[in-house]
C-alpha positions in Angstrom: 113.2 164.7 106.6 110.1 166.7 105.6 110.4 170.3 104.4 109.1 171.8 107.6 111.6 169.9 109.8 114.4 170.7 107.4 113.6 174.5 107.5 113.3 174.3 111.3 116.7 172.5 111.5 118.3 175.1 109.2 116.9 178.0 111.3 118.1 176.3 114.5 121.6 175.7 113.2 121.9 179.2 111.8 121.9 180.4 115.5 125.2 178.7 116.0 128.3 180.4 114.4 131.0 178.4 112.6 134.0 177.9 114.9 136.6 175.2 115.6 136.5 176.2 119.3 133.2 176.0 121.2 132.9 177.2 124.8 129.8 176.0 126.5 127.9 178.7 128.4 124.4 179.4 129.7 123.4 180.6 126.2 124.2 177.5 124.2 123.3 174.6 126.4 119.8 173.1 126.2 118.2 170.8 128.8 115.0 168.7 128.8 113.7 165.8 130.9 114.5 162.3 129.7 111.9 159.5 129.6 113.2 158.4 133.1 112.6 162.0 134.2 109.0 162.1 133.1 108.4 158.8 134.8 110.1 160.2 137.9 107.8 163.3 137.8 104.7 161.1 137.3 105.7 159.0 140.3 106.1 162.1 142.5 102.7 163.3 141.4 101.1 159.9 142.4 103.0 160.1 145.8 101.7 163.6 146.4 98.1 162.7 145.6 98.4 159.6 147.9 99.8 161.8 150.7 97.0 164.3 150.3 94.4 161.6 150.2 95.6 159.7 153.2 97.0 162.7 155.1 100.5 161.1 155.4 103.0 163.5 156.8 105.9 161.2 156.1 104.6 160.9 152.5 104.8 164.7 152.2 108.4 164.6 153.5 109.5 161.8 151.1 107.7 163.4 148.1 109.2 166.9 148.6 112.6 165.3 149.4 112.6 163.4 146.1 111.3 166.5 144.2 114.2 168.6 145.6 116.6 165.9 144.6 115.2 166.0 141.1 115.6 169.8 140.9 119.2 169.5 142.1 119.8 166.8 139.5 118.7 169.3 136.8 121.2 171.8 138.1 124.0 169.3 138.2 123.3 168.0 134.7 123.5 171.5 133.3 126.6 172.3 135.4 128.4 169.3 134.0 128.5 170.8 130.5 128.8 174.5 131.5 132.4 175.8 131.3 133.8 173.1 128.9 135.6 174.1 125.8 135.6 171.9 122.7 138.4 172.2 120.1 138.5 170.4 116.8 142.0 169.6 115.5 142.6 170.2 111.8 141.2 167.1 110.0 143.5 165.2 107.5 142.5 164.5 103.9 141.0 161.1 103.1 139.8 159.3 100.0 136.1 159.5 99.1 134.2 156.7 100.7 136.6 156.3 103.6 136.0 157.4 107.2 137.4 160.9 107.9 138.7 160.9 111.5 137.8 163.9 113.7 139.8 164.5 116.9 138.0 166.6 119.5 139.8 167.9 122.6 137.5 168.7 125.5 139.1 171.0 128.1 137.8 171.8 131.6 139.2 174.9 133.3 137.7 173.9 136.7 135.9 170.9 138.0 135.8 167.4 136.8 133.0 166.5 134.3 131.6 163.0 134.1 129.7 161.2 131.3 130.3 163.6 128.4 129.0 162.1 125.1 129.9 163.3 121.7 128.6 162.3 118.3 128.3 163.4 114.7 124.7 164.7 114.2 124.1 163.9 110.5 120.9 165.0 108.9 118.3 162.2 108.6 119.9 159.9 111.1 117.6 159.1 114.0 118.8 160.0 117.5 118.7 156.4 118.7 120.9 155.2 115.9 123.7 157.7 116.4 127.0 156.2 117.6 128.3 157.9 120.7 131.7 158.3 122.2 131.7 158.8 126.0 134.5 160.5 128.0 135.3 161.9 131.4 137.1 165.2 131.6 139.5 165.6 134.6 139.5 168.8 136.7 141.7 171.5 135.0 142.6 169.0 132.3 141.5 167.7 129.0 140.2 164.5 127.3 140.2 163.5 123.6 137.3 162.0 121.7 137.7 160.4 118.3 134.7 160.6 115.9 134.4 160.1 112.1 132.2 160.6 109.1 132.3 159.4 105.6 132.6 162.0 102.7 130.5 160.5 99.9 132.4 162.1 97.0 135.6 163.9 96.2 136.1 167.6 97.0 135.9 169.8 100.1 133.3 168.8 102.7 132.1 170.8 105.7 132.5 168.9 109.0 128.9 167.8 110.0 127.2 169.3 113.1 128.6 167.8 116.3 126.7 167.2 119.4 127.9 167.1 123.1 125.5 165.7 125.7 125.3 164.5 129.3 122.8 162.9 131.5 124.9 162.9 134.7 124.2 162.3 137.5 120.8 160.4 137.6 119.7 160.4 134.0 116.6 162.4 134.8 117.6 165.3 132.5 119.5 165.5 129.2 121.7 168.6 128.6 123.2 169.1 125.2 124.8 171.6 122.8 125.1 171.7 119.0 128.5 172.7 117.5 129.2 173.7 113.9 133.0 173.4 113.2 134.4 175.7 110.6 136.9 173.2 109.3 136.5 171.3 106.0 137.7 167.8 105.1 139.4 167.3 101.7 138.3 164.1 100.0 140.5 162.7 97.3 139.0 160.7 94.4 138.7 157.0 95.4 141.5 155.2 93.6 140.5 152.7 90.9 140.5 149.1 92.1 142.1 147.1 90.6 144.4 149.8 89.3 145.3 149.9 85.6 148.9 149.6 84.6 150.9 152.8 84.6 151.5 154.4 81.2 155.0 154.2 79.8 157.6 156.6 81.0 159.5 158.8 78.6 163.1 160.0 78.6 163.9 163.6 79.3 164.8 165.5 76.1 163.5 162.7 73.9 166.5 160.4 74.5 165.6 156.7 74.6 166.8 155.2 77.8 167.5 151.6 78.3 167.8 149.7 81.6 170.3 147.0 80.8 171.0 144.2 83.3 174.4 142.6 83.8 174.9 139.0 84.1 174.6 139.1 87.8 171.3 141.0 87.6 172.8 144.4 88.5 172.4 147.7 86.5 175.2 148.4 84.1 175.2 152.1 85.0 178.3 152.2 87.3 181.1 154.6 88.0 184.2 154.6 90.1 183.7 154.8 93.9 183.6 158.3 95.3 184.1 159.2 98.9 180.7 159.6 100.6 178.9 156.9 98.6 176.7 154.7 100.8 177.3 151.0 101.1 174.0 150.3 99.3 175.3 151.9 96.1 178.5 149.8 96.0 178.2 146.9 93.4 179.7 144.2 95.5 179.6 141.6 92.7 181.8 143.7 90.5 184.1 144.4 93.4 184.5 140.6 93.9 185.3 140.1 90.2 187.4 143.2 89.4 188.9 143.9 92.8 188.0 147.6 92.8 185.3 149.6 94.3 182.5 150.8 91.9 179.1 152.4 92.7 175.8 152.4 90.9 175.2 155.5 88.8 171.6 156.5 89.6 171.5 159.3 87.1 169.9 157.0 84.6 166.9 156.4 86.8 166.4 160.1 87.4 166.2 160.9 83.7 162.9 159.1 83.2 159.6 161.1 83.6 156.1 159.8 83.7 153.2 162.0 82.6 149.8 161.1 84.0 147.4 162.6 81.5 143.6 163.0 81.9 143.2 162.4 78.2 145.3 159.2 78.4 143.1 157.4 80.8 140.8 156.3 77.9 137.7 156.3 80.0 134.3 158.0 79.2 133.3 159.1 82.6 135.2 162.1 84.2 135.0 160.7 87.7 136.3 157.3 86.5 139.2 159.1 84.9 140.0 161.0 88.1 139.9 157.7 90.1 142.3 156.1 87.6 144.7 159.1 87.9 144.6 158.9 91.7 145.5 155.2 91.5 148.4 156.0 89.1 149.7 158.8 91.4 149.9 156.3 94.3 151.4 153.6 92.1 154.1 156.0 90.7 155.0 157.2 94.2 155.4 153.6 95.4 157.6 152.8 92.4 159.7 155.9 93.1 159.1 157.3 89.6 159.0 161.1 89.0 155.6 161.8 87.6 153.7 164.8 86.4 150.0 165.4 86.2 148.0 166.9 83.3 144.4 167.9 83.7 142.4 170.3 81.5 143.6 173.7 82.8 146.0 172.2 85.3 149.5 170.9 85.0 151.9 169.8 87.7 155.6 169.3 86.6 157.2 165.9 87.2 158.4 165.4 90.7 158.2 162.8 93.5 157.9 162.7 97.2 155.0 163.1 99.7 154.5 166.9 99.1 154.2 166.3 95.3 151.8 163.4 95.9 149.6 165.5 98.2 149.6 168.3 95.6 148.6 165.9 92.8 145.8 164.3 94.8 144.5 167.8 95.9 144.4 168.9 92.3 142.4 165.8 91.4 140.1 166.4 94.3 139.3 170.0 93.5 139.4 169.8 89.7 136.1 170.9 88.0 135.3 170.5 84.3 134.9 173.7 82.3 131.4 174.7 81.5 
């Protein structure tokens, strides 16, 4: 895009405030004839000249009837969008390079609206190459459209400009609006593939822990059965041999902590280090290992679970090196 077009686009978009709810009114809907509309107008002009030249009364009637239909089509096209409300639901975080889904709810407080198209209007993408999603909105109801865009790098990304358009009913006119959502999409660092092996875990308090296996392949950490223990924790092989109920003692597993350290990735590129740490966070969570995260200026204590994973990935996404 040349500098003049870029400045024009920036000025144009500055007229639209940031909002996750966009109500279409007379002031934010634009309408122009389509190619079919220009051909239609040219045809009417030829019919009018022919009627004048040959003094055809029926030609006048047909020409003005079609012209009136065209003007009514312009009104109906504009009316299809007017009164609709667009709402963007909060977008979920994704990994950099993956498509970020956008869920848009289109609500009509009155009449039914046909042929509503929505798309992501990214800078530099020609109009003819934009993928569209088309929906019909029921009267006094709502319809949902699913769009997406790809964040190129980690961090917070503004949702691109969205476009709603219709050519209903005859395709002679194109009415559209531009919408600038206020939401942002958080992009986590793309995990390293294939992921490197996890660093070794350490015992809490510096005590060396050993996971010993019994002859039957079960952990040796057992204790007497206590009321409330689940059937999964009962060591059935020991029950069969000893004739008494014993349960696994899981305290041994919870005493191990894994620290995922920025300095321990042993990679020269900062972004590659963050990608490796992201892969380690996912691997540690899948393995059920309590893990902490150390970045320059940031430290998350060891924990596990989905909230801890989200916090660690968010820290990786928003971390910036000191200058």
